[in-house]
C-alpha positions in Angstrom: 4.7 -30.6 14.4 6.6 -28.9 17.2 5.6 -27.4 20.5 4.5 -23.8 20.1 3.6 -20.8 22.2 1.6 -21.5 25.4 1.5 -25.2 24.7 -0.1 -24.8 21.3 1.1 -26.8 18.4 3.0 -25.3 15.6 2.4 -27.1 12.3 5.9 -26.9 10.8 6.7 -30.5 10.1 6.7 -30.0 6.3 8.8 -26.8 6.6 11.4 -27.6 9.1 14.7 -26.2 7.8 17.7 -28.3 7.2 20.0 -25.6 8.5 19.5 -22.7 11.0 16.8 -20.2 9.8 17.9 -16.9 8.4 15.1 -14.5 9.2 15.6 -11.5 7.0 18.4 -9.8 4.9 21.5 -9.5 7.0 21.1 -5.8 7.4 17.8 -6.3 9.2 18.3 -9.7 10.9 18.9 -10.0 14.7 21.8 -12.4 14.7 22.6 -12.3 18.4 21.2 -11.5 21.8 22.9 -8.2 21.7 21.3 -7.2 18.4 17.9 -8.4 19.5 18.3 -6.3 22.6 18.7 -3.3 20.3 15.0 -3.5 19.5 14.0 -3.0 23.1 14.2 -0.1 25.5 15.6 -0.1 29.0 14.5 2.3 31.7 17.2 4.8 30.9 16.2 5.0 27.2 12.5 5.4 28.0 12.6 9.2 28.5 14.4 9.7 25.2 12.0 7.3 23.5 9.0 9.4 24.7 10.6 12.5 23.1 10.9 10.7 19.8 7.4 9.5 19.9 8.1 5.9 20.8 5.1 5.7 23.0 1.7 7.3 22.4 0.6 7.1 26.0 1.1 5.0 29.1 1.5 1.3 28.1 -1.7 -0.7 28.3 -0.6 -3.6 30.4 -0.4 -7.0 28.7 -2.2 -6.1 25.5 -0.4 -6.4 22.1 -1.2 -4.9 18.7 -4.6 -6.1 17.5 -6.0 -6.6 21.0 -4.0 -9.8 21.5 -3.1 -11.1 24.9 0.3 -12.8 25.5 0.0 -16.4 24.6 -3.5 -16.0 23.2 -2.7 -17.2 19.7 -5.1 -20.0 19.1 -4.5 -20.4 15.4 -2.3 -22.8 13.6 1.2 -21.3 13.3 3.6 -21.8 10.4 7.1 -20.4 10.9 8.0 -17.6 8.4 11.1 -18.8 6.7 13.6 -16.8 4.7 12.4 -18.2 1.4 8.8 -17.4 2.1 9.6 -13.9 3.2 11.8 -13.2 0.1 9.0 -14.6 -2.1 6.7 -12.1 -0.4 9.1 -9.3 -1.3 9.6 -10.6 -4.8 5.9 -10.6 -5.5 5.8 -6.8 -4.9 8.5 -6.3 -7.5 6.1 -7.7 -10.1 3.0 -6.0 -8.6 4.6 -2.7 -9.2 1.8 -0.7 -10.8 3.6 -0.7 -14.2 1.3 -3.4 -15.6 -2.3 -2.7 -16.1 -2.8 0.7 -14.6 -0.4 3.5 -13.9 1.5 3.3 -17.2 -1.7 2.6 -19.1 -3.9 5.7 -19.1 -6.4 6.6 -21.9 -4.5 9.8 -22.7 -2.5 8.3 -25.6 -4.3 10.2 -28.4 -2.6 13.3 -27.0 1.0 13.8 -28.0 1.4 17.5 -27.9 1.6 20.4 -25.5 -1.7 21.8 -26.9 -5.0 21.3 -24.9 -6.4 17.9 -25.8 -10.2 17.4 -26.0 -11.8 14.0 -26.5 -15.3 12.7 -26.7 -17.9 12.0 -26.2 -17.1 10.5 -22.8 -19.8 10.2 -20.2 -22.1 12.3 -22.4 -19.8 15.2 -23.4 -16.5 16.2 -25.0 -14.0 16.6 -22.2 -10.4 17.7 -21.5 -8.1 14.7 -21.4 -7.2 15.5 -17.7 -10.9 15.4 -16.8 -11.3 12.0 -18.5 -8.3 10.4 -16.6 -9.8 11.6 -13.3 -13.2 10.2 -14.2 -11.7 6.9 -15.1 -10.0 6.7 -11.8 -13.3 7.6 -10.0 -15.3 4.9 -11.9 -12.8 2.2 -11.1 -12.5 3.1 -7.4 -16.4 3.1 -7.1 -16.5 -0.4 -8.4 -13.8 -1.6 -6.1 -15.8 -0.4 -3.1 -18.6 -3.0 -3.4 -16.3 -5.8 -4.6 -13.6 -5.6 -1.9 -16.1 -5.3 0.9 -17.8 -8.6 -0.1 -14.6 -10.5 -0.7 -12.6 -9.1 2.3 -15.4 -9.9 4.7 -15.1 -13.7 4.4 -11.4 -13.9 3.6 -10.6 -14.3 7.3 -12.2 -17.8 7.3 -10.8 -21.0 5.9 -7.4 -21.5 4.3 -8.3 -20.5 0.7 -7.7 -16.8 1.0 -4.3 -16.9 -0.9 -6.5 -17.7 -4.0 -8.0 -14.2 -3.8 -4.6 -12.7 -4.5 -3.9 -15.2 -7.2 -7.2 -14.6 -9.0 -6.8 -10.8 -9.0 -3.2 -11.2 -10.2 -4.2 -13.5 -13.1 -6.9 -11.0 -14.1 -4.3 -8.2 -14.1 -2.0 -10.2 -16.3 -4.8 -10.7 -18.8 -5.6 -7.0 -18.9 -2.0 -6.2 -19.4 -1.6 -8.4 -22.4 -4.9 -7.1 -23.7 -3.1 -3.8 -24.2 -1.3 -5.3 -27.2 -4.5 -4.8 -29.1 -4.4 -1.0 -28.5 -2.0 0.2 -31.1 -3.7 3.3 -32.6 -4.9 6.5 -31.0 -8.5 6.0 -32.3 -8.9 3.1 -29.8 -8.8 5.4 -26.8 -12.3 4.2 -25.6 -10.9 0.7 -25.4 -7.9 2.0 -23.5 -10.2 3.7 -21.0 -12.0 0.4 -20.3 -8.8 -1.6 -19.9 -7.5 1.2 -17.6 -10.5 0.9 -15.4 -10.5 -2.9 -15.1 -6.7 -2.9 -14.7 -7.0 -0.6 -11.7 -9.5 -3.0 -10.1 -7.3 -6.0 -10.7 -4.1 -4.3 -9.6 -5.7 -2.9 -6.4 -7.3 -6.2 -5.5 -4.1 -8.1 -5.8 -2.2 -5.5 -3.8 -4.8 -5.3 -1.0 -5.0 -9.0 -0.2 -1.2 -9.4 -0.7 -0.6 -6.6 1.8 -3.1 -8.2 4.4 -0.8 -11.2 4.7 2.1 -9.3 6.3 0.9 -9.0 9.9 0.7 -12.8 10.2 4.1 -13.1 8.5 5.6 -10.8 11.1 3.9 -12.7 14.0 5.3 -16.0 12.8 8.9 -14.8 12.4 11.2 -17.1 14.4 12.4 -14.3 16.7 8.8 -13.2 17.3 7.7 -16.8 18.3 10.8 -17.1 20.5 10.0 -13.8 22.1 6.5 -15.0 22.9 7.9 -18.0 24.7 10.2 -15.8 26.7 7.3 -13.5 27.6 5.2 -16.3 28.9 8.2 -17.7 30.8 8.7 -14.3 32.5 12.1 -13.8 30.9 11.0 -10.7 28.9 8.6 -7.9 29.8 5.6 -6.9 27.7 7.2 -3.6 26.6 10.2 -5.4 25.1 8.0 -7.9 23.2 5.7 -5.1 22.0 8.7 -3.1 20.6 9.9 -6.2 18.8 6.4 -6.7 17.4 6.0 -3.2 16.1 9.6 -3.1 14.6 9.0 -6.5 12.9 5.9 -5.2 11.2 7.7 -2.1 10.0 10.7 -4.0 8.9 8.7 -6.3 6.6 6.5 -3.4 5.3 9.5 -1.1 4.6 11.8 -3.7 3.2 9.1 -5.0 0.8 8.8 -1.4 -0.5 12.6 -0.9 -0.8 13.1 -4.2 -2.7 10.1 -3.5 -4.9 11.5 -0.2 -5.9 14.9 -1.6 -6.5 13.4 -4.2 -8.8 11.3 -1.6 -10.6 14.4 0.4 -11.5 15.9 -2.6 -13.3 12.6 -3.3 -15.1 12.3 0.3 -16.2 15.9 0.4 -17.4 15.0 -2.5 -19.7 11.9 -0.6 -20.8 14.0 2.4 -21.9 15.9 0.0 -24.2 12.6 -1.3 -25.6 11.4 2.3 -26.3 14.6 3.1 -28.1 14.3 -0.1 -30.1 10.7 0.7 -31.3 11.5 4.4 -31.8 8.6 5.5 -29.6 9.0 9.2 -30.3 8.6 8.8 -34.1 4.9 9.7 -33.9 1.6 9.3 -32.1 0.9 5.8 -33.4 4.4 4.6 -32.6 4.2 6.1 -29.1 0.9 4.4 -28.5 2.2 1.0 -29.7 5.2 1.4 -27.5 3.0 2.0 -24.4 1.1 -1.3 -25.2 4.4 -3.2 -25.5 5.7 -1.9 -22.2 2.6 -2.9 -20.4 2.7 -6.5 -21.7 6.4 -6.7 -20.8 5.8 -5.5 -17.3 3.1 -8.2 -17.0 5.6 -10.8 -18.0 7.9 -9.6 -15.3 5.0 -9.8 -12.8 4.4 -13.4 -13.7 8.1 -14.3 -13.0 8.0 -12.5 -9.7 4.6 -13.8 -8.5 5.1 -17.5 -9.0 7.5 -18.0 -6.1 5.0 -16.4 -3.7 2.2 -18.5 -5.1 4.3 -21.7 -4.5 6.0 -20.8 -1.2 3.2 -19.0 0.7 1.9 -21.2 3.5 -1.8 -21.3 3.6 -2.3 -20.1 7.2 -5.8 -20.9 8.1 -8.3 -18.4 9.3 -11.2 -19.1 11.6 -13.5 -22.0 11.0 -16.9 -21.1 9.6 -19.6 -20.9 12.4 -22.1 -23.7 12.5 -24.9 -23.2 10.0 -23.0 -20.5 8.1 -21.6 -20.4 4.6 -19.1 -17.9 3.2 -21.8 -15.6 1.9 -23.8 -15.4 5.1 -20.8 -15.1 7.3 -19.5 -12.3 5.0 -22.8 -10.4 5.4 -22.8 -10.9 9.2 -19.1 -9.8 9.5 -19.7 -6.7 7.4 -22.7 -5.8 9.5 -21.0 -6.4 12.8 -17.9 -4.5 11.8 -20.0 -1.5 10.6 -22.2 -1.7 13.7 -19.3 -2.0 16.2 -16.9 0.3 14.3 -17.8 3.3 16.4 -16.8 1.4 19.6 -13.4 0.9 18.0 -12.9 4.6 18.5 -9.2 4.8 17.7 -9.6 2.5 14.6 -12.5 4.7 13.5 -10.5 7.8 14.0 -7.6 6.4 11.9 -10.2 5.3 9.3 -11.4 8.8 8.9 -7.8 10.1 8.7 -7.0 7.4 6.1 -10.0 8.4 4.1 -9.2 12.1 4.0 -5.4 11.9 3.7 -5.7 9.1 1.2 -8.0 11.3 -0.9 -5.5 14.1 -0.6 -2.5 12.1 -1.7 -4.1 10.0 -4.4 -5.7 13.0 -6.0 -2.6 15.0 -5.7 -0.6 12.4 -7.5 -3.2 12.2 -10.2 -3.4 15.9 -10.7 0.4 16.3 -10.8 0.6 13.4 -13.2 -1.8 15.0 -15.6 0.2 18.3 -15.5 3.4 16.3 -15.9 2.1 14.5 -19.0 1.2 17.8 -20.6 4.6 19.4 -19.8 6.5 16.5 -21.4 4.0 16.2 -24.3 3.0 12.7 -23.3 6.4 11.3 -24.4 6.6 7.7 -23.4 10.4 7.8 -23.2 10.3 11.0 -21.0 7.6 9.6 -18.8 9.6 6.4 -18.3 12.8 8.3 -17.4 10.9 10.4 -14.9 9.4 7.2 -13.4 12.9 5.8 -13.0 14.0 8.9 -11.0 10.9 8.6 -8.8 11.2 4.9 -8.1 15.0 5.1 -7.4 14.3 8.0 -5.0 11.5 6.0 -3.4 13.8 3.1 -2.7 16.5 5.3 -1.1 13.9 7.3 0.8 12.1 4.3 2.2 15.4 2.7 3.3 16.6 5.9 4.9 13.3 6.3 6.8 13.5 2.7 8.0 17.1 3.1 9.2 16.2 6.3 11.1 13.2 4.6 12.7 15.2 1.5 13.7 18.0 3.5 15.1 15.9 5.7 17.3 13.0 3.2 17.8 10.4 5.7 16.6 6.9 4.4 16.4 4.8 4.1 13.3 2.5 7.0 14.0 5.3 9.5 14.4 6.9 8.3 11.1 3.5 8.7 9.4 3.2 12.3 10.7 6.5 13.1 9.1 5.2 11.8 5.8 2.0 14.0 6.2 4.1 17.1 6.5 5.8 16.4 3.1 2.5 15.6 1.5 1.2 19.1 2.6 4.4 20.7 1.2 3.7 19.0 -2.1 0.1 20.4 -2.2 1.5 23.8 -1.3 3.9 23.7 -4.2 1.0 23.1 -6.6 -1.2 25.7 -4.8 1.3 28.4 -5.7 0.8 27.6 -9.4 -2.7 28.9 -9.3 -1.3 32.5 -9.5 2.2 32.0 -10.7 2.9 31.4 -14.4 6.5 30.2 -13.9 6.1 27.9 -10.8 3.8 25.2 -9.6 4.4 22.3 -11.9 4.7 24.6 -15.0 8.2 23.7 -16.1 10.2 20.6 -17.1 12.7 21.0 -14.3 9.8 21.0 -11.8 8.6 17.5 -12.8 12.1 16.1 -12.4 12.4 17.7 -8.9 8.9 16.5 -8.1 9.8 12.9 -8.9 12.8 13.0 -6.6 10.9 14.8 -3.8 7.8 12.5 -4.1 9.9 9.4 -4.1 12.2 10.2 -1.2 9.9 12.1 1.2 6.3 11.0 0.3 6.4 7.4 -0.8 7.3 6.0 2.6 3.6 6.9 3.4 2.5 3.7 1.6 4.4 1.4 3.9 3.8 3.3 7.1 0.1 3.9 6.5 -0.4 0.1 6.0 1.7 -0.8 9.1 -0.5 1.6 11.1 -3.6 -0.3 9.9 -2.1 -3.5 11.3 -1.7 -1.8 14.7 -5.2 -0.6 15.1 -7.3 -3.5 13.8 -8.4 -6.6 15.7 -6.2 -9.7 15.4 -7.7 -12.3 13.2 -9.7 -9.8 11.3 -6.9 -8.4 9.1 -8.4 -9.3 5.8 -11.8 -7.8 6.6 -10.3 -4.6 7.9 -7.6 -4.3 5.3 -10.4 -4.6 2.7 -12.4 -2.1 4.6 -9.5 0.4 4.7 -8.8 -0.3 1.0 -12.5 0.5 0.2 -12.4 3.6 2.3 -9.2 4.7 0.6 -10.6 4.1 -2.9 -13.9 5.7 -2.0 -12.0 8.8 -1.0 -10.0 8.4 -4.2 -13.0 8.5 -6.4 -14.5 11.5 -4.6 -11.3 13.5 -4.9 -10.9 13.0 -8.7 -14.6 13.8 -9.3 -14.3 17.0 -7.3 -11.0 17.9 -8.9 -12.4 17.2 -12.4 -15.3 19.5 -11.7 -12.9 22.2 -10.4 -10.8 22.0 -13.5 -13.9 22.1 -15.8 -15.4 25.1 -14.1 -12.2 27.1 -13.4 -10.2 26.3 -16.5 -7.2 26.2 -14.3 -5.4 22.8 -13.9 -3.8 23.9 -10.6 -7.0 25.0 -8.9 -7.6 21.5 -7.3 -4.5 22.1 -5.1 -6.5 24.7 -3.1 -9.0 22.0 -2.2 -6.3 19.4 -1.6 -4.2 21.5 0.7 -7.1 22.4 2.9 -8.3 18.8 3.1 -4.8 17.6 4.0 -4.3 20.1 6.8 -7.7 19.2 8.3 -7.1 15.5 8.2 -3.6 15.7 9.8 -5.1 16.7 13.1 -7.1 13.4 13.2 -3.9 11.4 13.1 -2.5 13.4 16.0 -5.5 12.3 18.0 -5.1 8.6 17.4 -3.9 6.6 20.5 -2.5 3.2 19.6 -2.4 2.0 23.2 -6.1 2.7 23.6 -6.8 1.0 20.3 -5.3 -2.3 21.7 -7.8 -2.3 24.6 -10.7 -1.5 22.2 -9.6 -4.3 19.9 -9.5 -6.8 22.8 -13.0 -5.8 23.9 -14.2 -6.1 20.3 -12.9 -9.7 20.0 -14.3 -10.7 23.4 -17.7 -9.4 22.6 -17.7 -11.1 19.2 -16.8 -14.4 20.8 
């Protein structure tokens, strides 16, 4: 146990390194006072920073992200070591959406470019694209109630890592269950596995993601910066800039490393597809899909174990007297919903996240169904396309982070850039309503789409999560991350249901893009209105009132 910030104790006796700590990969690690100073702004740089969107408004004096005050950390602190951080990154390589959900859709009976109708499903024979959208919607609806209950009490006690572990193990089981789906006539079982796999995957991802704000706060350079701040050796703006950049660094690098690992996994998958001759027929193609899902689950197991072992069980708040986890969960949910309107900036971002999440998730689903039809549901072709998309995503996320770090651009501005590219994607599909030779109608378009989506759109996933961490109260990350996940998934089941109805009534698979483009444009104005500085004051008042 060593002395921590503001006289608090830092429980690190079991984790003290035998050599100097290495914080992050060399390309991202401040190794000297000069490099650390690069993360701050002096007075001469401030004007340029304003032009680049470094500040949303005048700084709110002495208030940090989450409504924290300097030196106000009253929780037990564990230093984030290099091994723990890399195990966090490695987990994401395994939790890569290849096992249990994205690769495993119930469309396998279709292996031709002709329209495919299946049924009965939900009372009637449906187009396969409509069935996929409905499966997404059903899964997202179930997630809403489940995540709200679990997330509401995850900020208490030290057992919350077990939430991630439980969802992860469930996802592994579902993935291996796909080995039993070897023939096209089992498409109903595939639909059930797909729905449950989505729930397990998203649960693991949500609660794994919620851990990163605390990892960032416990980085050695962050803890040292807090000491300097309290000693008067550093001003609040310098510490705030380091705080924001540390969050973005972890969020972006986890995404870059995940994508790099996925490319390797997918390259092996291509070899497996060649070995089982996946294009020999419908049954062989379906069997190949099941083998790939089980293989990706095995990779997930190898990547997850280090995080399960090395993650430090940072305790949340103690349960209030006379409460249990169920009662405190209900009280927290009620209080958060009741007081949410007073967190005006959080609520504003919540609405934006709802609408833009709906736009993006449904866009990806609609484009995916069009893509599947264009390449005739070929497992090999879909895997090669995925490799292009993931490689582009790794490069794009790293380039976005380098630009942000160099010019010290804030999270909100980077997110706005992503929104522009999402709207361009919807505009692309929108043109296909009238054009017969453009708008996701050709093989070359799906290859271009994968590269464009990966490089320009995928950074959304890291920046939107980092933005959540900047507008939610400190110590309530698990509750609010669960709430944002629910909101995102609620929007995601509304979008697919609407898009499915549009396709069924219009007979045009591109028609949903008209709805998505309008929704995306409207929601972008909400993000422009979010003021992160005001959010910090609101979070501080929220925590004071709750206490």
